[in-house]
MDAnalysis code that builds the backbone (N, CA, C; Angstrom):
import MDAnalysis as mda
import numpy as np

u = mda.Universe.empty(693, n_residues=231, atom_resindex=np.repeat(np.arange(231), 3), trajectory=True)
u.add_TopologyAttr("name", ["N", "CA", "C"] * 231)
u.add_TopologyAttr("resid", np.arange(1, 232))
u.add_TopologyAttr("resname", ["MET", "SER", "PHE", "ARG", "LEU", "SER", "GLN", "ARG", "ASP", "LYS", "ASP", "ILE", "ILE", "ALA", "PHE", "ILE", "ASP", "GLN", "PHE", "ARG", "ALA", "VAL", "ASP", "ARG", "ASP", "SER", "PHE", "VAL", "ASP", "LEU", "PHE", "PHE", "LYS", "GLN", "LEU", "LYS", "SER", "PRO", "ILE", "ASN", "ALA", "CYS", "ASN", "SER", "VAL", "MET", "VAL", "ARG", "LEU", "TYR", "ARG", "LEU", "GLU", "LEU", "ILE", "GLU", "ARG", "THR", "GLN", "GLN", "TYR", "SER", "PRO", "THR", "VAL", "TYR", "LEU", "PRO", "VAL", "ASP", "ALA", "LYS", "ILE", "LYS", "LYS", "ASN", "SER", "GLN", "LYS", "ILE", "LEU", "HIS", "PHE", "LEU", "SER", "ILE", "LEU", "ASP", "VAL", "TYR", "LYS", "GLN", "MET", "CYS", "THR", "TYR", "SER", "THR", "PRO", "LYS", "GLN", "VAL", "ILE", "VAL", "GLU", "ASP", "LYS", "PRO", "THR", "GLY", "ARG", "LYS", "GLY", "GLY", "ILE", "GLU", "PRO", "ASP", "LEU", "PHE", "CYS", "ILE", "PHE", "LYS", "GLY", "SER", "PRO", "PHE", "TRP", "ILE", "GLU", "ILE", "GLN", "ARG", "ASN", "GLN", "TYR", "SER", "GLU", "GLN", "LYS", "MET", "GLN", "GLU", "LYS", "ILE", "ASN", "LEU", "TYR", "GLU", "GLU", "PHE", "PHE", "PHE", "SER", "ALA", "GLN", "TRP", "LYS", "ALA", "LEU", "HIS", "TRP", "GLN", "PRO", "GLU", "ASP", "ARG", "LEU", "ALA", "ILE", "PHE", "PRO", "SER", "VAL", "ILE", "LEU", "VAL", "THR", "PRO", "VAL", "ARG", "TYR", "ALA", "VAL", "THR", "SER", "ASP", "HIS", "ILE", "ARG", "ILE", "ILE", "GLN", "VAL", "THR", "SER", "ILE", "HIS", "GLU", "LEU", "MET", "GLU", "LYS", "TYR", "LYS", "ASN", "PRO", "GLN", "VAL", "GLN", "GLN", "LYS", "GLU", "ALA", "LYS", "ILE", "ARG", "LYS", "GLN", "SER", "PHE", "SER", "SER", "GLY", "ASN", "ARG", "ILE", "ASN", "LEU", "VAL"])
u.atoms.positions = np.array([
    [-233.142, -80.099, -219.564],
    [-233.534, -78.700, -219.304],
    [-235.037, -78.626, -219.056],
    [-235.414, -77.945, -218.003],
    [-236.821, -77.815, -217.657],
    [-237.320, -76.434, -218.066],
    [-238.424, -76.405, -218.762],
    [-238.992, -75.115, -219.164],
    [-240.488, -75.301, -219.392],
    [-241.185, -74.197, -219.301],
    [-242.631, -74.212, -219.546],
    [-242.929, -73.278, -220.709],
    [-243.781, -73.729, -221.569],
    [-244.180, -72.928, -222.712],
    [-245.520, -72.274, -222.436],
    [-245.620, -71.005, -222.770],
    [-246.907, -70.325, -222.672],
    [-247.779, -70.753, -223.842],
    [-249.071, -70.420, -223.769],
    [-249.958, -70.737, -224.885],
    [-249.502, -69.995, -226.145],
    [-249.004, -68.765, -225.967],
    [-248.503, -68.024, -227.128],
    [-247.302, -68.725, -227.745],
    [-246.411, -69.250, -226.929],
    [-245.269, -70.017, -227.440],
    [-245.762, -71.182, -228.303],
    [-246.717, -71.914, -227.778],
    [-247.248, -73.076, -228.494],
    [-247.921, -72.654, -229.804],
    [-248.647, -71.529, -229.751],
    [-249.315, -71.035, -230.958],
    [-248.297, -70.615, -232.020],
    [-247.204, -70.007, -231.593],
    [-246.159, -69.578, -232.527],
    [-245.509, -70.790, -233.196],
    [-245.195, -71.807, -232.412],
    [-244.584, -73.023, -232.966],
    [-245.537, -73.694, -233.954],
    [-246.816, -73.774, -233.577],
    [-247.811, -74.385, -234.461],
    [-247.975, -73.582, -235.751],
    [-247.887, -72.256, -235.641],
    [-248.032, -71.394, -236.814],
    [-246.866, -71.606, -237.779],
    [-245.662, -71.751, -237.238],
    [-244.502, -72.029, -238.090],
    [-244.659, -73.391, -238.767],
    [-245.110, -74.373, -238.014],
    [-245.323, -75.702, -238.603],
    [-246.346, -75.648, -239.736],
    [-247.356, -74.800, -239.560],
    [-248.423, -74.701, -240.555],
    [-247.973, -73.979, -241.826],
    [-247.280, -72.848, -241.662],
    [-246.931, -72.024, -242.823],
    [-245.506, -72.257, -243.335],
    [-244.707, -73.052, -242.628],
    [-243.383, -73.516, -243.059],
    [-242.295, -72.450, -242.994],
    [-242.606, -71.213, -243.309],
    [-241.621, -70.128, -243.244],
    [-242.359, -68.850, -242.857],
    [-241.930, -68.223, -241.759],
    [-242.625, -67.040, -241.239],
    [-241.587, -65.995, -240.847],
    [-241.726, -64.790, -241.359],
    [-240.770, -63.733, -241.038],
    [-241.119, -63.058, -239.712],
    [-240.109, -62.429, -239.119],
    [-240.271, -61.797, -237.810],
    [-241.396, -60.765, -237.794],
    [-241.493, -59.928, -238.830],
    [-242.505, -58.874, -238.833],
    [-243.925, -59.435, -238.862],
    [-244.094, -60.604, -239.476],
    [-245.424, -61.232, -239.473],
    [-245.803, -61.668, -238.066],
    [-244.837, -62.180, -237.322],
    [-245.117, -62.534, -235.927],
    [-245.466, -61.296, -235.112],
    [-244.790, -60.191, -235.382],
    [-245.111, -58.938, -234.684],
    [-246.574, -58.568, -234.946],
    [-246.988, -58.631, -236.201],
    [-248.354, -58.258, -236.570],
    [-249.395, -59.200, -235.978],
    [-249.098, -60.489, -235.980],
    [-250.103, -61.485, -235.627],
    [-250.155, -61.833, -234.141],
    [-249.028, -61.658, -233.428],
    [-248.975, -62.127, -232.046],
    [-248.576, -61.063, -231.019],
    [-247.945, -59.956, -231.454],
    [-247.388, -59.014, -230.483],
    [-247.852, -57.570, -230.680],
    [-248.703, -57.334, -231.645],
    [-249.072, -55.968, -232.017],
    [-249.671, -55.172, -230.871],
    [-250.333, -55.850, -229.943],
    [-251.028, -55.153, -228.857],
    [-250.090, -54.739, -227.729],
    [-248.834, -55.170, -227.753],
    [-247.901, -54.871, -226.673],
    [-247.251, -53.499, -226.843],
    [-246.672, -52.986, -225.763],
    [-246.068, -51.655, -225.791],
    [-244.840, -51.602, -226.699],
    [-244.008, -52.642, -226.657],
    [-242.814, -52.718, -227.515],
    [-242.872, -54.038, -228.283],
    [-243.711, -54.112, -229.308],
    [-243.972, -55.395, -229.983],
    [-242.740, -56.024, -230.627],
    [-241.874, -55.232, -231.235],
    [-240.697, -55.799, -231.897],
    [-239.736, -56.394, -230.877],
    [-239.489, -55.664, -229.804],
    [-238.592, -56.174, -228.760],
    [-239.155, -57.434, -228.111],
    [-240.448, -57.423, -227.843],
    [-241.084, -58.596, -227.232],
    [-241.001, -59.794, -228.167],
    [-241.251, -59.574, -229.455],
    [-241.181, -60.654, -230.439],
    [-239.763, -61.212, -230.530],
    [-238.787, -60.320, -230.638],
    [-237.392, -60.772, -230.727],
    [-237.009, -61.635, -229.523],
    [-237.430, -61.210, -228.356],
    [-237.101, -61.941, -227.134],
    [-237.688, -63.351, -227.152],
    [-238.942, -63.460, -227.536],
    [-239.607, -64.765, -227.581],
    [-238.982, -65.665, -228.639],
    [-238.722, -65.118, -229.828],
    [-238.203, -65.941, -230.917],
    [-236.790, -66.436, -230.623],
    [-235.957, -65.589, -230.026],
    [-234.608, -66.016, -229.643],
    [-234.679, -67.130, -228.606],
    [-235.592, -66.989, -227.645],
    [-235.732, -68.016, -226.598],
    [-236.157, -69.357, -227.200],
    [-237.149, -69.331, -228.091],
    [-237.623, -70.572, -228.704],
    [-236.548, -71.193, -229.592],
    [-235.757, -70.340, -230.228],
    [-234.662, -70.851, -231.062],
    [-233.591, -71.513, -230.203],
    [-233.235, -70.875, -229.099],
    [-232.214, -71.440, -228.219],
    [-232.674, -72.735, -227.554],
    [-233.977, -72.849, -227.376],
    [-234.539, -74.096, -226.834],
    [-234.647, -75.176, -227.914],
    [-234.260, -74.817, -229.149],
    [-234.284, -75.729, -230.297],
    [-235.699, -76.209, -230.627],
    [-236.668, -75.310, -230.415],
    [-238.056, -75.610, -230.742],
    [-238.437, -75.064, -232.110],
    [-237.634, -74.162, -232.628],
    [-237.822, -73.617, -233.977],
    [-236.448, -73.469, -234.623],
    [-236.439, -73.347, -235.933],
    [-235.205, -73.090, -236.670],
    [-235.299, -71.701, -237.279],
    [-234.205, -71.177, -237.783],
    [-234.253, -69.852, -238.385],
    [-233.213, -69.734, -239.496],
    [-233.434, -68.770, -240.378],
    [-232.438, -68.397, -241.368],
    [-232.307, -66.884, -241.355],
    [-231.091, -66.419, -241.284],
    [-230.830, -64.979, -241.262],
    [-230.354, -64.481, -242.628],
    [-230.654, -65.260, -243.661],
    [-230.337, -64.832, -245.016],
    [-231.385, -63.850, -245.541],
    [-232.415, -63.641, -244.741],
    [-233.457, -62.667, -245.079],
    [-233.514, -61.633, -243.971],
    [-233.977, -60.459, -244.307],
    [-234.152, -59.413, -243.307],
    [-235.581, -58.876, -243.409],
    [-236.373, -58.987, -242.328],
    [-236.027, -59.567, -241.029],
    [-235.866, -61.098, -241.086],
    [-235.433, -61.660, -239.983],
    [-235.184, -63.099, -239.876],
    [-236.435, -63.898, -240.210],
    [-236.229, -65.034, -240.880],
    [-237.323, -65.946, -241.204],
    [-237.165, -67.206, -240.356],
    [-238.282, -67.650, -239.766],
    [-238.267, -68.815, -238.888],
    [-238.896, -70.015, -239.581],
    [-238.330, -71.190, -239.299],
    [-238.717, -72.445, -239.946],
    [-239.001, -73.506, -238.891],
    [-239.727, -74.569, -239.254],
    [-239.909, -75.679, -238.303],
    [-238.571, -76.356, -238.005],
    [-238.462, -76.983, -236.847],
    [-237.204, -77.641, -236.484],
    [-236.881, -78.794, -237.430],
    [-237.904, -79.437, -237.961],
    [-237.673, -80.565, -238.870],
    [-237.838, -80.149, -240.325],
    [-237.658, -78.864, -240.610],
    [-237.850, -78.353, -241.968],
    [-236.888, -79.029, -242.930],
    [-237.435, -79.420, -244.072],
    [-236.610, -80.019, -245.115],
    [-236.212, -78.962, -246.153],
    [-236.473, -77.705, -245.813],
    [-236.149, -76.601, -246.717],
    [-234.741, -76.102, -246.401],
    [-233.930, -75.971, -247.428],
    [-232.615, -75.376, -247.225],
    [-232.774, -73.901, -246.875],
    [-231.859, -73.402, -246.053],
    [-232.007, -72.040, -245.544],
    [-231.827, -70.963, -246.609],
    [-231.339, -71.353, -247.785],
    [-231.227, -70.402, -248.890],
    [-232.148, -70.769, -250.053],
    [-233.121, -71.621, -249.774],
    [-234.018, -72.112, -250.826],
    [-234.998, -71.037, -251.294],
    [-235.288, -71.039, -252.618],
    [-236.304, -70.147, -253.159],
    [-237.700, -70.535, -252.662],
    [-237.822, -71.748, -252.158],
    [-239.103, -72.213, -251.623],
    [-239.548, -71.336, -250.451],
    [-238.596, -70.741, -249.746],
    [-238.940, -69.857, -248.627],
    [-239.765, -68.674, -249.125],
    [-239.380, -68.101, -250.248],
    [-240.144, -66.980, -250.817],
    [-241.553, -67.416, -251.197],
    [-241.673, -68.651, -251.657],
    [-242.995, -69.204, -251.987],
    [-243.888, -69.245, -250.749],
    [-243.347, -69.750, -249.647],
    [-244.139, -69.834, -248.414],
    [-244.443, -68.445, -247.855],
    [-243.521, -67.516, -248.005],
    [-243.791, -66.153, -247.548],
    [-244.891, -65.498, -248.373],
    [-244.995, -65.852, -249.657],
    [-246.084, -65.347, -250.504],
    [-247.433, -65.877, -250.020],
    [-247.466, -67.138, -249.634],
    [-248.701, -67.720, -249.089],
    [-249.078, -67.007, -247.795],
    [-248.084, -66.790, -246.949],
    [-248.321, -66.089, -245.685],
    [-248.858, -64.688, -245.933],
    [-248.332, -64.008, -246.937],
    [-248.784, -62.649, -247.230],
    [-250.256, -62.634, -247.615],
    [-250.688, -63.608, -248.415],
    [-252.102, -63.706, -248.778],
    [-252.951, -63.945, -247.534],
    [-252.510, -64.839, -246.670],
    [-253.227, -65.106, -245.423],
    [-253.354, -63.836, -244.575],
    [-252.260, -63.074, -244.458],
    [-252.278, -61.849, -243.659],
    [-253.227, -60.810, -244.255],
    [-253.270, -60.731, -245.579],
    [-254.222, -59.811, -246.207],
    [-255.649, -60.196, -245.836],
    [-255.947, -61.486, -245.846],
    [-257.279, -61.954, -245.460],
    [-257.594, -61.575, -244.018],
    [-256.596, -61.694, -243.155],
    [-256.800, -61.417, -241.730],
    [-257.194, -59.969, -241.472],
    [-256.851, -59.060, -242.376],
    [-257.245, -57.663, -242.188],
    [-258.751, -57.484, -242.363],
    [-259.420, -58.480, -242.962],
    [-260.875, -58.426, -243.159],
    [-261.597, -59.417, -242.244],
    [-261.076, -60.631, -242.171],
    [-261.678, -61.670, -241.347],
    [-260.700, -62.835, -241.271],
    [-260.532, -63.428, -240.092],
    [-259.569, -64.518, -239.960],
    [-260.072, -65.757, -240.693],
    [-259.316, -66.266, -241.664],
    [-259.731, -67.476, -242.393],
    [-259.807, -68.689, -241.469],
    [-260.655, -69.618, -241.826],
    [-260.814, -70.854, -241.056],
    [-260.412, -72.053, -241.912],
    [-260.173, -73.175, -241.257],
    [-259.822, -74.434, -241.943],
    [-258.635, -74.253, -242.894],
    [-257.637, -73.509, -242.470],
    [-256.512, -73.156, -243.346],
    [-255.618, -74.376, -243.597],
    [-255.347, -74.637, -244.879],
    [-254.437, -75.724, -245.267],
    [-253.427, -75.155, -246.256],
    [-252.162, -75.160, -245.876],
    [-251.091, -74.696, -246.758],
    [-250.665, -75.850, -247.661],
    [-250.554, -75.564, -248.961],
    [-250.235, -76.581, -249.961],
    [-251.189, -77.767, -249.840],
    [-252.439, -77.469, -249.999],
    [-253.492, -78.486, -249.917],
    [-253.329, -79.515, -251.046],
    [-253.633, -80.766, -250.745],
    [-253.612, -81.836, -251.749],
    [-254.914, -82.626, -251.614],
    [-256.037, -82.025, -252.019],
    [-257.347, -82.645, -251.768],
    [-257.587, -83.948, -252.514],
    [-256.874, -84.176, -253.635],
    [-257.086, -85.428, -254.365],
    [-256.375, -86.587, -253.691],
    [-255.362, -86.262, -252.859],
    [-254.613, -87.315, -252.188],
    [-253.683, -88.080, -253.103],
    [-253.424, -87.555, -254.276],
    [-252.533, -88.259, -255.210],
    [-251.639, -87.261, -255.932],
    [-250.513, -87.723, -256.389],
    [-249.586, -86.890, -257.144],
    [-250.169, -86.638, -258.531],
    [-250.066, -85.399, -258.984],
    [-250.591, -85.076, -260.304],
    [-251.992, -84.496, -260.284],
    [-252.609, -84.458, -259.100],
    [-253.913, -83.824, -258.986],
    [-253.739, -82.343, -258.687],
    [-254.825, -81.676, -258.329],
    [-254.712, -80.260, -257.991],
    [-253.919, -80.103, -256.700],
    [-253.098, -79.076, -256.635],
    [-252.288, -78.797, -255.453],
    [-252.295, -77.296, -255.194],
    [-253.420, -76.741, -254.775],
    [-253.478, -75.302, -254.500],
    [-252.508, -74.910, -253.404],
    [-252.017, -73.682, -253.500],
    [-251.088, -73.191, -252.483],
    [-251.763, -73.034, -251.131],
    [-253.054, -72.735, -251.166],
    [-253.771, -72.473, -249.919],
    [-255.235, -72.835, -250.075],
    [-255.780, -73.502, -249.066],
    [-257.235, -73.660, -248.948],
    [-257.663, -72.959, -247.676],
    [-258.805, -72.304, -247.724],
    [-259.380, -71.748, -246.493],
    [-260.850, -71.426, -246.717],
    [-261.535, -71.279, -245.617],
    [-262.899, -70.750, -245.644],
    [-262.799, -69.313, -245.170],
    [-263.137, -68.397, -246.065],
    [-262.940, -66.973, -245.822],
    [-264.280, -66.260, -245.908],
    [-264.666, -65.646, -244.812],
    [-265.956, -64.948, -244.725],
    [-267.100, -65.866, -245.156],
    [-267.006, -67.136, -244.760],
    [-268.080, -68.096, -244.983],
    [-268.027, -68.834, -246.296],
    [-267.087, -68.508, -247.174],
    [-266.997, -69.155, -248.484],
    [-265.671, -69.895, -248.619],
    [-265.682, -71.102, -249.219],
    [-264.436, -71.867, -249.393],
    [-263.688, -71.441, -250.653],
    [-262.361, -71.402, -250.547],
    [-261.521, -71.015, -251.681],
    [-260.296, -71.915, -251.775],
    [-259.931, -72.242, -253.010],
    [-258.603, -72.762, -253.290],
    [-257.849, -71.631, -253.952],
    [-256.648, -71.360, -253.468],
    [-255.903, -70.187, -253.926],
    [-254.587, -70.627, -254.555],
    [-254.366, -70.164, -255.767],
    [-253.123, -70.396, -256.501],
    [-252.372, -69.062, -256.550],
    [-251.161, -69.051, -256.034],
    [-250.367, -67.824, -255.992],
    [-249.249, -67.936, -257.028],
    [-249.326, -67.111, -258.053],
    [-248.374, -67.184, -259.156],
    [-247.345, -66.068, -259.035],
    [-246.169, -66.417, -258.541],
    [-245.086, -65.432, -258.444],
    [-244.381, -65.255, -259.786],
    [-244.411, -66.294, -260.608],
    [-243.774, -66.253, -261.921],
    [-244.832, -66.314, -263.019],
    [-244.491, -65.859, -264.192],
    [-245.430, -65.889, -265.308],
    [-245.333, -67.227, -266.026],
    [-246.514, -67.806, -266.319],
    [-246.579, -69.079, -267.019],
    [-247.308, -68.891, -268.340],
    [-247.211, -69.878, -269.199],
    [-247.950, -69.819, -270.460],
    [-249.428, -70.031, -270.181],
    [-250.260, -69.493, -271.066],
    [-251.705, -69.668, -270.877],
    [-252.087, -71.142, -271.001],
    [-251.345, -71.887, -271.825],
    [-251.622, -73.319, -271.950],
    [-251.420, -74.034, -270.620],
    [-250.310, -73.702, -269.950],
    [-250.033, -74.329, -268.658],
    [-251.089, -73.945, -267.629],
    [-251.529, -72.697, -267.631],
    [-252.555, -72.267, -266.681],
    [-253.891, -72.939, -266.974],
    [-254.219, -73.106, -268.259],
    [-255.472, -73.787, -268.595],
    [-255.410, -75.253, -268.181],
    [-254.240, -75.859, -268.312],
    [-254.081, -77.249, -267.856],
    [-254.330, -77.349, -266.354],
    [-253.893, -76.327, -265.637],
    [-254.129, -76.299, -264.186],
    [-255.629, -76.225, -263.891],
    [-256.343, -75.364, -264.646],
    [-257.792, -75.251, -264.469],
    [-258.484, -76.553, -264.858],
    [-257.978, -77.211, -265.895],
    [-258.560, -78.486, -266.323],
    [-258.488, -79.531, -265.219],
    [-257.421, -79.486, -264.410],
    [-257.310, -80.419, -263.285],
    [-258.393, -80.142, -262.243],
    [-258.707, -78.878, -262.042],
    [-259.796, -78.540, -261.116],
    [-261.134, -79.064, -261.647],
    [-261.345, -78.934, -262.963],
    [-262.580, -79.462, -263.555],
    [-262.652, -80.981, -263.395],
    [-261.517, -81.636, -263.612],
    [-261.459, -83.096, -263.447],
    [-261.863, -83.480, -262.032],
    [-261.362, -82.745, -261.056],
    [-261.706, -83.029, -259.667],
    [-263.175, -82.727, -259.396],
    [-263.693, -81.670, -260.027],
    [-265.098, -81.328, -259.876],
    [-265.988, -82.493, -260.315],
    [-265.703, -83.095, -261.461],
    [-266.539, -84.176, -261.994],
    [-266.327, -85.489, -261.247],
    [-265.238, -85.594, -260.490],
    [-265.028, -86.819, -259.713],
    [-265.980, -86.900, -258.526],
    [-266.472, -85.752, -258.083],
    [-267.381, -85.646, -256.927],
    [-266.712, -86.033, -255.608],
    [-265.402, -86.327, -255.623],
    [-264.706, -86.664, -254.379],
    [-264.674, -85.483, -253.413],
    [-264.747, -84.274, -253.959],
    [-264.691, -83.066, -253.131],
    [-265.862, -82.975, -252.162],
    [-266.952, -83.692, -252.478],
    [-268.130, -83.629, -251.600],
    [-267.879, -84.281, -250.246],
    [-266.820, -85.106, -250.164],
    [-266.529, -85.814, -248.915],
    [-265.371, -85.182, -248.137],
    [-264.856, -84.044, -248.590],
    [-263.752, -83.404, -247.876],
    [-264.186, -83.008, -246.464],
    [-263.257, -83.058, -245.520],
    [-263.624, -82.968, -244.104],
    [-264.257, -81.642, -243.719],
    [-264.001, -80.574, -244.463],
    [-264.516, -79.256, -244.098],
    [-265.919, -78.995, -244.660],
    [-266.432, -79.914, -245.464],
    [-267.751, -79.691, -246.062],
    [-268.832, -79.593, -244.982],
    [-269.831, -78.712, -245.182],
    [-270.904, -78.572, -244.188],
    [-271.744, -79.839, -244.098],
    [-272.158, -80.165, -242.892],
    [-272.968, -81.377, -242.695],
    [-274.454, -81.115, -242.873],
    [-274.846, -79.849, -242.778],
    [-276.275, -79.541, -242.751],
    [-276.804, -78.943, -244.049],
    [-275.978, -78.927, -245.115],
    [-276.468, -78.415, -246.394],
    [-275.626, -79.000, -247.526],
    [-275.960, -78.613, -248.763],
    [-275.276, -79.157, -249.926],
    [-273.773, -78.892, -249.887],
    [-273.004, -79.839, -250.421],
    [-271.558, -79.664, -250.511],
    [-271.241, -78.496, -251.444],
    [-270.121, -77.844, -251.174],
    [-269.725, -76.639, -251.909],
    [-268.380, -76.889, -252.587],
    [-268.313, -76.650, -253.899],
    [-267.024, -76.716, -254.588],
    [-266.387, -75.337, -254.489],
    [-265.185, -75.255, -253.937],
    [-264.575, -73.932, -253.723],
    [-264.354, -73.161, -255.022],
    [-264.452, -71.858, -254.921],
    [-264.008, -70.997, -256.015],
    [-262.487, -71.039, -256.051],
    [-261.930, -70.856, -257.235],
    [-260.476, -70.875, -257.413],
    [-259.995, -69.443, -257.627],
    [-259.148, -68.973, -256.732],
    [-258.579, -67.628, -256.860],
    [-257.163, -67.745, -257.405],
    [-256.900, -67.048, -258.497],
    [-255.546, -66.920, -259.015],
    [-255.018, -65.563, -258.572],
    [-254.055, -65.560, -257.665],
    [-253.425, -64.311, -257.241],
    [-252.207, -64.118, -258.137],
    [-252.310, -63.210, -259.071],
    [-251.294, -63.082, -260.109],
    [-251.269, -61.670, -260.675],
    [-250.101, -61.143, -261.001],
    [-250.031, -59.827, -261.651],
    [-250.392, -59.896, -263.133],
    [-250.503, -61.121, -263.661],
    [-250.804, -61.327, -265.082],
    [-252.189, -61.941, -265.216],
    [-253.007, -61.405, -266.101],
    [-254.333, -61.981, -266.315],
    [-254.259, -63.014, -267.437],
    [-254.713, -64.226, -267.149],
    [-254.653, -65.322, -268.113],
    [-256.022, -65.556, -268.755],
    [-256.014, -65.939, -270.016],
    [-257.260, -66.224, -270.742],
    [-257.669, -67.669, -270.492],
    [-257.955, -67.976, -269.221],
    [-258.394, -69.323, -268.856],
    [-259.899, -69.301, -268.636],
    [-260.542, -70.428, -268.924],
    [-261.992, -70.492, -268.828],
    [-262.436, -71.821, -268.220],
    [-263.634, -71.812, -267.686],
    [-264.281, -73.035, -267.211],
    [-265.781, -72.805, -267.185],
    [-266.531, -73.797, -267.630],
    [-267.989, -73.729, -267.577],
    [-268.528, -74.309, -266.275],
    [-267.645, -74.818, -265.426],
    [-268.108, -75.580, -264.272],
    [-267.604, -75.073, -262.931],
    [-266.485, -74.370, -262.929],
    [-265.969, -73.842, -261.669],
    [-265.760, -72.340, -261.791],
    [-265.819, -71.663, -260.670],
    [-265.642, -70.214, -260.674],
    [-264.168, -69.879, -260.516],
    [-263.649, -69.092, -261.442],
    [-262.250, -68.666, -261.414],
    [-262.219, -67.153, -261.207],
    [-261.447, -66.718, -260.240],
    [-261.308, -65.297, -259.952],
    [-259.836, -64.933, -260.065],
    [-259.521, -63.955, -260.901],
    [-258.140, -63.517, -261.048],
    [-257.977, -62.114, -260.457],
    [-257.082, -62.008, -259.489],
    [-256.825, -60.727, -258.830],
    [-255.335, -60.607, -258.544],
    [-254.876, -59.401, -258.326],
    [-253.469, -59.197, -257.967],
    [-253.246, -59.327, -256.468],
    [-254.319, -59.226, -255.688],
    [-254.198, -59.303, -254.232],
    [-255.569, -59.560, -253.624],
    [-255.595, -59.924, -252.356],
    [-256.861, -60.096, -251.636],
    [-257.549, -58.743, -251.485],
    [-256.772, -57.672, -251.367],
    [-257.375, -56.339, -251.278],
    [-258.184, -56.038, -252.546],
    [-257.650, -56.415, -253.697],
    [-258.397, -56.219, -254.944],
    [-259.658, -57.080, -254.962],
    [-259.546, -58.299, -254.441],
    [-260.717, -59.185, -254.362],
    [-261.833, -58.540, -253.552],
    [-261.478, -57.968, -252.404],
    [-262.486, -57.377, -251.542],
    [-263.102, -56.135, -252.178],
    [-262.302, -55.342, -252.859],
    [-262.835, -54.175, -253.557],
    [-263.782, -54.604, -254.676],
    [-263.392, -55.655, -255.366],
    [-264.199, -56.163, -256.479],
    [-265.589, -56.579, -256.020],
    [-265.659, -57.256, -254.880],
    [-266.949, -57.772, -254.426],
    [-267.751, -56.766, -253.607],
    [-267.233, -55.553, -253.490],
    [-268.060, -54.470, -252.956],
    [-268.978, -53.909, -254.031],
    [-268.626, -54.167, -255.282],
    [-269.359, -53.617, -256.429],
    [-270.709, -54.324, -256.567],
    [-271.839, -53.600, -256.511],
    [-273.158, -54.218, -256.640],
    [-273.336, -54.983, -257.948],
    [-272.734, -54.505, -259.042],
    [-272.863, -55.183, -260.323],
    [-272.211, -56.558, -260.286],
    [-271.080, -56.643, -259.573],
    [-270.417, -57.934, -259.426],
    [-271.299, -58.884, -258.633],
    [-271.926, -58.374, -257.581],
    [-272.812, -59.213, -256.774],
    [-273.988, -59.731, -257.598],
    [-274.559, -58.895, -258.465],
    [-275.666, -59.319, -259.317],
    [-275.214, -60.384, -260.304],
    [-274.013, -60.188, -260.868],
    [-273.477, -61.170, -261.804],
    [-273.245, -62.499, -261.115],
    [-272.721, -62.460, -259.874],
    [-272.482, -63.688, -259.124],
    [-273.790, -64.415, -258.829],
    [-274.845, -63.667, -258.530],
    [-276.142, -64.276, -258.262],
    [-276.649, -65.020, -259.491],
    [-276.426, -64.430, -260.664],
    [-276.846, -65.060, -261.913],
    [-276.044, -66.334, -262.167],
    [-274.738, -66.269, -261.903],
    [-273.878, -67.433, -262.084],
    [-274.308, -68.557, -261.156],
    [-274.682, -68.218, -259.920],
    [-275.100, -69.241, -258.955],
    [-276.294, -70.030, -259.474],
    [-277.225, -69.346, -260.131],
    [-278.410, -70.017, -260.646],
    [-278.066, -70.976, -261.778],
    [-277.024, -70.631, -262.545],
    [-276.651, -71.436, -263.699],
    [-275.602, -72.491, -263.366],
    [-275.012, -72.397, -262.165],
    [-273.878, -73.247, -261.816],
    [-274.265, -74.713, -261.740],
    [-273.363, -75.588, -262.175],
    [-273.562, -77.022, -262.069],
    [-273.528, -77.449, -260.618],
    [-272.826, -76.696, -259.791],
    [-272.708, -76.996, -258.371],
    [-273.680, -76.104, -257.602],
    [-274.813, -76.658, -257.210],
    [-275.849, -75.832, -256.593],
    [-275.414, -75.230, -255.266],
    [-274.344, -75.801, -254.663],
    [-273.869, -75.255, -253.399],
    [-272.800, -74.211, -253.556],
    [-272.350, -73.957, -254.781],
    [-271.240, -73.032, -255.002],
    [-271.691, -71.596, -254.780],
    [-270.961, -70.865, -253.946],
    [-271.370, -69.499, -253.641],
    [-270.179, -68.692, -253.146],
    [-270.313, -67.394, -253.196],
    [-269.309, -66.499, -252.643],
    [-270.033, -65.485, -251.771],
    [-269.510, -65.283, -250.592],
    [-270.111, -64.310, -249.687],
    [-268.982, -63.536, -249.029],
    [-268.638, -62.380, -249.601],
    [-267.499, -61.616, -249.080],
    [-267.924, -60.292, -248.472],
    [-269.220, -60.065, -248.330],
    [-269.659, -58.798, -247.778],
    [-270.339, -59.016, -246.439],
])
C-alpha cells in the first residue's frame, strides 16, 4: 500500500510513542484546535492512521485512547490511566509554556532501583522531575523515594545528563510531587514541591513571598545551580 504521511501525521505518531497512551480529546487540544471542526478532523486522521496500522487503540475508554503499535500495555491495563495522568500534567504545563526536553518515565540513574520520575522536563527555563501520585502511600514510602533523589544528588552523576547547560553550572532539578495528599517528607539538599496540580504550582509562584523564600533557599542550597523560574 502506498501512502504519504503529513508532518502532522508524523508528529501524532511520535507523540503517541512518547506518552504511550493519548486520548482523542488531547489530540483535539494539541493538534486540531485551530480547525473549524476539530473533533471531526481529529477523528478522521486517527481512524486513517489506525487503519494504516501505524497506531493502536483501545475503545474501553471514552473518548478513545490511542497506543503505539508495539505497545506492551494491555488494552484494559490500569497503566493506561497512569500514562493519561502524566499527559494531563504535560497539558496543564502547555497552557503556560510548552515544556522542553520531555522524558516520560525518566530513568536518569540508568539502573533498576534508582529514581524513576514519571516525567522530566524543562519548564519555563527550570528543570523538574515530577512524581504523579494517583494513589495514597505511607509517609515512610514517600520519604524513601526522596532519599533516592538525595542519593542521586550526592552521586554527582546528574551533572553529566544530556540536557544540562554547557555554558553554566549544572542544575539539579526540583522534585514536584503532584498529589492530593501532603506528605511530611523533607530534604536538606533538594527542593521538594508538593501541589495538587500544575495550576496550583503556577499560582504558588506568583506570590512575592514565595519568590523571596526561594531566593533565600538558593543562597543556602548545596547545589549552586539549583533554581526555579516560573514567572
